[in-house]
N, CA, C and O atoms as a Tinker XYZ file with bonds, in Angstrom:
   324  protein
     1  N      0.833000   -1.176000    0.000000    73     2
     2  CA     0.000000    0.000000    0.000000    64     1     3
     3  C      0.881000    1.244000    0.000000    63     2     4     5
     4  O      1.884000    1.289000    0.713000    81     3
     5  N      0.527000    2.235000   -0.777000    73     3     6
     6  CA     1.285000    3.478000   -0.855000    64     5     7
     7  C      0.821000    4.397000    0.272000    63     6     8     9
     8  O     -0.367000    4.697000    0.381000    81     7
     9  N      1.762000    4.845000    1.115000    73     7    10
    10  CA     1.366000    5.720000    2.218000    64     9    11
    11  C      1.131000    7.155000    1.736000    63    10    12    13
    12  O      1.873000    7.670000    0.899000    81    11
    13  N      0.116000    7.773000    2.265000    73    11    14
    14  CA    -0.160000    9.174000    1.999000    64    13    15
    15  C     -0.224000    9.910000    3.326000    63    14    16    17
    16  O     -0.629000    9.342000    4.340000    81    15
    17  N      0.174000   11.169000    3.316000    73    15    18
    18  CA     0.024000   12.042000    4.463000    64    17    19
    19  C     -1.031000   13.069000    4.075000    63    18    20    21
    20  O     -0.925000   13.702000    3.024000    81    19
    21  N     -2.045000   13.240000    4.913000    73    19    22
    22  CA    -3.113000   14.185000    4.642000    64    21    23
    23  C     -2.679000   15.553000    5.155000    63    22    24    25
    24  O     -2.247000   15.691000    6.299000    81    23
    25  N     -2.798000   16.563000    4.292000    73    23    26
    26  CA    -2.407000   17.930000    4.633000    64    25    27
    27  C     -3.594000   18.847000    4.364000    63    26    28    29
    28  O     -4.209000   18.786000    3.299000    81    27
    29  N     -3.913000   19.706000    5.347000    73    27    30
    30  CA    -4.973000   20.694000    5.142000    64    29    31
    31  C     -4.447000   21.818000    4.253000    63    30    32    33
    32  O     -3.364000   22.357000    4.480000    81    31
    33  N     -5.231000   22.155000    3.246000    73    31    34
    34  CA    -4.870000   23.261000    2.354000    64    33    35
    35  C     -5.955000   24.326000    2.434000    63    34    36    37
    36  O     -6.985000   24.138000    3.080000    81    35
    37  N     -5.708000   25.430000    1.777000    73    35    38
    38  CA    -6.684000   26.508000    1.777000    64    37    39
    39  C     -7.967000   26.100000    1.046000    63    38    40    41
    40  O     -9.037000   26.644000    1.321000    81    39
    41  N     -7.863000   25.158000    0.131000    73    39    42
    42  CA    -9.024000   24.722000   -0.653000    64    41    43
    43  C     -9.617000   23.400000   -0.180000    63    42    44    45
    44  O    -10.624000   22.958000   -0.733000    81    43
    45  N     -9.033000   22.762000    0.816000    73    43    46
    46  CA    -9.546000   21.471000    1.283000    64    45    47
    47  C     -8.427000   20.618000    1.831000    63    46    48    49
    48  O     -7.712000   21.030000    2.744000    81    47
    49  N     -8.273000   19.420000    1.271000    73    47    50
    50  CA    -7.244000   18.485000    1.713000    64    49    51
    51  C     -6.370000   18.080000    0.538000    63    50    52    53
    52  O     -6.824000   18.018000   -0.605000    81    51
    53  N     -5.112000   17.806000    0.840000    73    51    54
    54  CA    -4.188000   17.254000   -0.150000    64    53    55
    55  C     -3.630000   15.957000    0.409000    63    54    56    57
    56  O     -3.321000   15.872000    1.597000    81    55
    57  N     -3.500000   14.962000   -0.428000    73    55    58
    58  CA    -2.926000   13.677000   -0.044000    64    57    59
    59  C     -1.539000   13.612000   -0.666000    63    58    60    61
    60  O     -1.391000   13.532000   -1.886000    81    59
    61  N     -0.527000   13.648000    0.194000    73    59    62
    62  CA     0.863000   13.796000   -0.238000    64    61    63
    63  C      1.611000   12.489000   -0.040000    63    62    64    65
    64  O      1.519000   11.864000    1.017000    81    63
    65  N      2.351000   12.079000   -1.061000    73    63    66
    66  CA     3.237000   10.920000   -0.918000    64    65    67
    67  C      4.557000   11.439000   -0.359000    63    66    68    69
    68  O      5.224000   12.237000   -1.018000    81    67
    69  N      4.950000   11.011000    0.829000    73    67    70
    70  CA     6.142000   11.553000    1.496000    64    69    71
    71  C      7.422000   11.463000    0.668000    63    70    72    73
    72  O      8.276000   12.344000    0.770000    81    71
    73  N      7.572000   10.433000   -0.139000    73    71    74
    74  CA     8.812000   10.291000   -0.904000    64    73    75
    75  C      8.931000   11.334000   -2.020000    63    74    76    77
    76  O      9.997000   11.470000   -2.622000    81    75
    77  N      7.856000   12.069000   -2.302000    73    75    78
    78  CA     7.895000   13.103000   -3.332000    64    77    79
    79  C      8.122000   14.506000   -2.758000    63    78    80    81
    80  O      8.230000   15.473000   -3.513000    81    79
    81  N      8.193000   14.622000   -1.436000    73    79    82
    82  CA     8.406000   15.927000   -0.808000    64    81    83
    83  C      9.890000   16.264000   -0.846000    63    82    84    85
    84  O     10.731000   15.465000   -0.434000    81    83
    85  N     10.199000   17.449000   -1.342000    73    83    86
    86  CA    11.577000   17.923000   -1.423000    64    85    87
    87  C     11.887000   18.832000   -0.245000    63    86    88    89
    88  O     12.959000   18.730000    0.352000    81    87
    89  N     10.944000   19.736000    0.100000    73    87    90
    90  CA    11.165000   20.690000    1.189000    64    89    91
    91  C      9.831000   21.208000    1.698000    63    90    92    93
    92  O      8.810000   21.134000    1.014000    81    91
    93  N      9.866000   21.736000    2.921000    73    91    94
    94  CA     8.714000   22.419000    3.507000    64    93    95
    95  C      9.196000   23.805000    3.905000    63    94    96    97
    96  O     10.158000   23.948000    4.659000    81    95
    97  N      8.518000   24.820000    3.391000    73    95    98
    98  CA     8.914000   26.203000    3.617000    64    97    99
    99  C      7.839000   26.920000    4.420000    63    98   100   101
   100  O      6.648000   26.761000    4.152000    81    99
   101  N      8.260000   27.715000    5.411000    73    99   102
   102  CA     7.301000   28.439000    6.239000    64   101   103
   103  C      7.688000   29.902000    6.361000    63   102   104   105
   104  O      8.776000   30.229000    6.834000    81   103
   105  N      6.793000   30.779000    5.933000    73   103   106
   106  CA     6.993000   32.219000    6.099000    64   105   107
   107  C      6.062000   32.747000    7.178000    63   106   108   109
   108  O      6.302000   33.816000    7.739000    81   107
   109  N      5.012000   32.012000    7.467000    73   107   110
   110  CA     4.003000   32.382000    8.455000    64   109   111
   111  C      3.876000   31.212000    9.438000    63   110   112   113
   112  O      3.889000   30.059000    9.008000    81   111
   113  N      3.755000   31.473000   10.734000    73   111   114
   114  CA     3.664000   30.368000   11.709000    64   113   115
   115  C      2.465000   29.438000   11.491000    63   114   116   117
   116  O      2.518000   28.275000   11.893000    81   115
   117  N      1.407000   29.912000   10.876000    73   115   118
   118  CA     0.199000   29.093000   10.711000    64   117   119
   119  C      0.105000   28.421000    9.345000    63   118   120   121
   120  O     -0.721000   27.527000    9.161000    81   119
   121  N      0.923000   28.826000    8.393000    73   119   122
   122  CA     0.863000   28.282000    7.037000    64   121   123
   123  C      2.242000   27.814000    6.590000    63   122   124   125
   124  O      3.258000   28.198000    7.169000    81   123
   125  N      2.265000   26.979000    5.551000    73   123   126
   126  CA     3.539000   26.571000    4.964000    64   125   127
   127  C      3.319000   26.174000    3.513000    63   126   128   129
   128  O      2.187000   26.001000    3.062000    81   127
   129  N      4.412000   26.036000    2.802000    73   127   130
   130  CA     4.381000   25.553000    1.423000    64   129   131
   131  C      5.164000   24.258000    1.359000    63   130   132   133
   132  O      6.251000   24.143000    1.926000    81   131
   133  N      4.605000   23.291000    0.667000    73   131   134
   134  CA     5.263000   22.000000    0.504000    64   133   135
   135  C      5.770000   21.936000   -0.927000    63   134   136   137
   136  O      4.986000   21.965000   -1.876000    81   135
   137  N      7.073000   21.850000   -1.075000    73   135   138
   138  CA     7.695000   21.772000   -2.393000    64   137   139
   139  C      7.912000   20.300000   -2.727000    63   138   140   141
   140  O      8.508000   19.553000   -1.951000    81   139
   141  N      7.419000   19.902000   -3.889000    73   139   142
   142  CA     7.474000   18.492000   -4.260000    64   141   143
   143  C      8.222000   18.313000   -5.570000    63   142   144   145
   144  O      8.546000   19.280000   -6.260000    81   143
   145  N      8.488000   17.053000   -5.897000    73   143   146
   146  CA     9.158000   16.753000   -7.155000    64   145   147
   147  C      8.289000   17.222000   -8.313000    63   146   148   149
   148  O      7.091000   17.449000   -8.146000    81   147
   149  N      8.886000   17.365000   -9.465000    73   147   150
   150  CA     8.218000   17.824000  -10.679000    64   149   151
   151  C      7.767000   19.281000  -10.577000    63   150   152   153
   152  O      6.969000   19.734000  -11.398000    81   151
   153  N      8.272000   20.031000   -9.571000    73   151   154
   154  CA     7.972000   21.448000   -9.456000    64   153   155
   155  C      6.618000   21.790000   -8.863000    63   154   156   157
   156  O      6.183000   22.938000   -8.950000    81   155
   157  N      5.950000   20.833000   -8.269000    73   155   158
   158  CA     4.633000   21.068000   -7.675000    64   157   159
   159  C      4.807000   21.726000   -6.310000    63   158   160   161
   160  O      5.660000   21.317000   -5.522000    81   159
   161  N      3.992000   22.752000   -6.031000    73   159   162
   162  CA     3.984000   23.414000   -4.728000    64   161   163
   163  C      2.572000   23.360000   -4.172000    63   162   164   165
   164  O      1.608000   23.679000   -4.868000    81   163
   165  N      2.455000   22.954000   -2.910000    73   163   166
   166  CA     1.155000   22.884000   -2.247000    64   165   167
   167  C      1.152000   23.920000   -1.133000    63   166   168   169
   168  O      2.043000   23.927000   -0.284000    81   167
   169  N      0.139000   24.806000   -1.135000    73   167   170
   170  CA    -0.016000   25.798000   -0.075000    64   169   171
   171  C     -0.831000   25.167000    1.041000    63   170   172   173
   172  O     -2.041000   24.983000    0.904000    81   171
   173  N     -0.174000   24.834000    2.141000    73   171   174
   174  CA    -0.837000   24.178000    3.264000    64   173   175
   175  C     -1.353000   25.215000    4.257000    63   174   176   177
   176  O     -0.743000   26.268000    4.444000    81   175
   177  N     -2.472000   24.907000    4.886000    73   175   178
   178  CA    -3.083000   25.798000    5.866000    64   177   179
   179  C     -2.847000   25.259000    7.270000    63   178   180   181
   180  O     -3.755000   25.255000    8.100000    81   179
   181  N     -1.633000   24.805000    7.530000    73   179   182
   182  CA    -1.253000   24.333000    8.860000    64   181   183
   183  C      0.238000   24.570000    9.058000    63   182   184   185
   184  O      0.978000   24.717000    8.086000    81   183
   185  N      0.683000   24.609000   10.311000    73   183   186
   186  CA     2.094000   24.922000   10.590000    64   185   187
   187  C      3.058000   23.903000    9.982000    63   186   188   189
   188  O      2.752000   22.715000    9.878000    81   187
   189  N      4.221000   24.397000    9.586000    73   187   190
   190  CA     5.244000   23.533000    8.995000    64   189   191
   191  C      5.671000   22.439000    9.959000    63   190   192   193
   192  O      5.920000   21.307000    9.544000    81   191
   193  N      5.759000   22.770000   11.255000    73   191   194
   194  CA     6.178000   21.769000   12.248000    64   193   195
   195  C      5.248000   20.562000   12.252000    63   194   196   197
   196  O      5.704000   19.426000   12.386000    81   195
   197  N      3.940000   20.803000   12.104000    73   195   198
   198  CA     2.974000   19.702000   12.094000    64   197   199
   199  C      3.144000   18.827000   10.855000    63   198   200   201
   200  O      3.104000   17.599000   10.939000    81   199
   201  N      3.332000   19.468000    9.713000    73   199   202
   202  CA     3.503000   18.725000    8.466000    64   201   203
   203  C      4.788000   17.903000    8.512000    63   202   204   205
   204  O      4.787000   16.723000    8.163000    81   203
   205  N      5.879000   18.525000    8.942000    73   203   206
   206  CA     7.170000   17.824000    9.006000    64   205   207
   207  C      7.104000   16.662000    9.986000    63   206   208   209
   208  O      7.658000   15.596000    9.716000    81   207
   209  N      6.435000   16.848000   11.119000    73   207   210
   210  CA     6.317000   15.767000   12.104000    64   209   211
   211  C      5.599000   14.563000   11.503000    63   210   212   213
   212  O      6.017000   13.426000   11.721000    81   211
   213  N      4.524000   14.795000   10.748000    73   211   214
   214  CA     3.803000   13.673000   10.125000    64   213   215
   215  C      4.631000   13.010000    9.033000    63   214   216   217
   216  O      4.606000   11.788000    8.888000    81   215
   217  N      5.368000   13.813000    8.261000    73   215   218
   218  CA     6.235000   13.242000    7.227000    64   217   219
   219  C      7.334000   12.391000    7.854000    63   218   220   221
   220  O      7.632000   11.304000    7.359000    81   219
   221  N      7.942000   12.879000    8.948000    73   219   222
   222  CA     8.985000   12.106000    9.623000    64   221   223
   223  C      8.427000   10.827000   10.239000    63   222   224   225
   224  O      9.076000    9.783000   10.191000    81   223
   225  N      7.239000   10.901000   10.811000    73   223   226
   226  CA     6.620000    9.707000   11.394000    64   225   227
   227  C      6.359000    8.657000   10.317000    63   226   228   229
   228  O      6.583000    7.467000   10.537000    81   227
   229  N      5.891000    9.094000    9.169000    73   227   230
   230  CA     5.646000    8.157000    8.073000    64   229   231
   231  C      6.955000    7.552000    7.573000    63   230   232   233
   232  O      7.000000    6.364000    7.252000    81   231
   233  N      8.015000    8.348000    7.502000    73   231   234
   234  CA     9.316000    7.845000    7.066000    64   233   235
   235  C      9.840000    6.801000    8.051000    63   234   236   237
   236  O     10.381000    5.775000    7.639000    81   235
   237  N      9.682000    7.061000    9.359000    73   235   238
   238  CA    10.116000    6.084000   10.371000    64   237   239
   239  C      9.325000    4.787000   10.244000    63   238   240   241
   240  O      9.892000    3.697000   10.325000    81   239
   241  N      8.014000    4.907000   10.046000    73   239   242
   242  CA     7.175000    3.717000    9.906000    64   241   243
   243  C      7.582000    2.913000    8.673000    63   242   244   245
   244  O      7.610000    1.683000    8.707000    81   243
   245  N      7.893000    3.607000    7.601000    73   243   246
   246  CA     8.334000    2.932000    6.371000    64   245   247
   247  C      9.666000    2.215000    6.585000    63   246   248   249
   248  O      9.854000    1.093000    6.117000    81   247
   249  N     10.598000    2.872000    7.301000    73   247   250
   250  CA    11.890000    2.249000    7.599000    64   249   251
   251  C     11.716000    0.999000    8.452000    63   250   252   253
   252  O     12.357000   -0.023000    8.203000    81   251
   253  N     10.850000    1.081000    9.457000    73   251   254
   254  CA    10.604000   -0.076000   10.320000    64   253   255
   255  C      9.978000   -1.223000    9.540000    63   254   256   257
   256  O     10.319000   -2.385000    9.761000    81   255
   257  N      9.067000   -0.904000    8.633000    73   255   258
   258  CA     8.436000   -1.948000    7.815000    64   257   259
   259  C      9.460000   -2.606000    6.901000    63   258   260   261
   260  O      9.433000   -3.820000    6.701000    81   259
   261  N     10.362000   -1.803000    6.349000    73   259   262
   262  CA    11.415000   -2.346000    5.488000    64   261   263
   263  C     12.337000   -3.259000    6.278000    63   262   264   265
   264  O     12.682000   -4.345000    5.812000    81   263
   265  N     12.741000   -2.828000    7.471000    73   263   266
   266  CA    13.601000   -3.664000    8.319000    64   265   267
   267  C     12.896000   -4.961000    8.687000    63   266   268   269
   268  O     13.522000   -6.021000    8.702000    81   267
   269  N     11.610000   -4.892000    8.983000    73   267   270
   270  CA    10.849000   -6.090000    9.337000    64   269   271
   271  C     10.826000   -7.066000    8.158000    63   270   272   273
   272  O     11.017000   -8.268000    8.342000    81   271
   273  N     10.593000   -6.548000    6.950000    73   271   274
   274  CA    10.576000   -7.411000    5.772000    64   273   275
   275  C     11.945000   -8.050000    5.530000    63   274   276   277
   276  O     12.028000   -9.220000    5.156000    81   275
   277  N     13.017000   -7.282000    5.742000    73   275   278
   278  CA    14.362000   -7.829000    5.567000    64   277   279
   279  C     14.631000   -8.941000    6.577000    63   278   280   281
   280  O     15.255000   -9.950000    6.249000    81   279
   281  N     14.161000   -8.749000    7.798000    73   279   282
   282  CA    14.343000   -9.800000    8.822000    64   281   283
   283  C     13.581000  -11.063000    8.458000    63   282   284   285
   284  O     14.059000  -12.174000    8.685000    81   283
   285  N     12.387000  -10.886000    7.888000    73   283   286
   286  CA    11.612000  -12.055000    7.481000    64   285   287
   287  C     12.316000  -12.832000    6.372000    63   286   288   289
   288  O     12.290000  -14.063000    6.358000    81   287
   289  N     12.938000  -12.120000    5.452000    73   287   290
   290  CA    13.596000  -12.769000    4.321000    64   289   291
   291  C     14.983000  -13.310000    4.668000    63   290   292   293
   292  O     15.391000  -14.345000    4.141000    81   291
   293  N     15.712000  -12.617000    5.551000    73   291   294
   294  CA    17.105000  -12.971000    5.810000    64   293   295
   295  C     17.373000  -13.485000    7.219000    63   294   296   297
   296  O     18.490000  -13.908000    7.518000    81   295
   297  N     16.375000  -13.454000    8.079000    73   295   298
   298  CA    16.579000  -13.879000    9.444000    64   297   299
   299  C     17.045000  -12.733000   10.332000    63   298   300   301
   300  O     17.676000  -11.785000    9.865000    81   299
   301  N     16.726000  -12.834000   11.613000    73   299   302
   302  CA    17.087000  -11.789000   12.562000    64   301   303
   303  C     18.315000  -12.217000   13.343000    63   302   304   305
   304  O     18.367000  -13.322000   13.882000    81   303
   305  N     19.303000  -11.335000   13.400000    73   303   306
   306  CA    20.507000  -11.584000   14.182000    64   305   307
   307  C     20.574000  -10.512000   15.276000    63   306   308   309
   308  O     20.765000   -9.336000   14.967000    81   307
   309  N     20.419000  -10.902000   16.562000    73   307   310
   310  CA    20.439000   -9.922000   17.642000    64   309   311
   311  C     21.755000   -9.135000   17.678000    63   310   312   313
   312  O     22.831000   -9.701000   17.484000    81   311
   313  N     21.656000   -7.834000   17.926000    73   311   314
   314  CA    22.838000   -6.985000   18.040000    64   313   315
   315  C     23.398000   -6.526000   16.702000    63   314   316   317
   316  O     24.372000   -5.774000   16.675000    81   315
   317  N     22.818000   -6.949000   15.609000    73   315   318
   318  CA    23.322000   -6.558000   14.300000    64   317   319
   319  C     22.794000   -5.205000   13.852000    63   318   320   321
   320  O     23.420000   -4.550000   13.019000    81   319
   321  N     21.654000   -4.770000   14.387000    73   319   322
   322  CA    21.044000   -3.503000   13.953000    64   321   323
   323  C     21.828000   -2.328000   14.422000    63   322   324
   324  O     21.457000   -1.188000   14.145000    81   323
């Protein structure tokens, strides 16, 4: 399943794929801009800290899922991580 992060925008909601986010820019404490691959910019209606926290949480979850899959395929060796 492809993970999406839901972001509030001025026009509604945007569903963002975290791996396509290049940067998050904030000029106002309550708003931010999400810069994505292919030159797409999303004007978010929420603080940059909130958006970045959700993107980081999704990245951590993805890393943990990848490690779990590798352990299933290759076996788990304690102390190797």
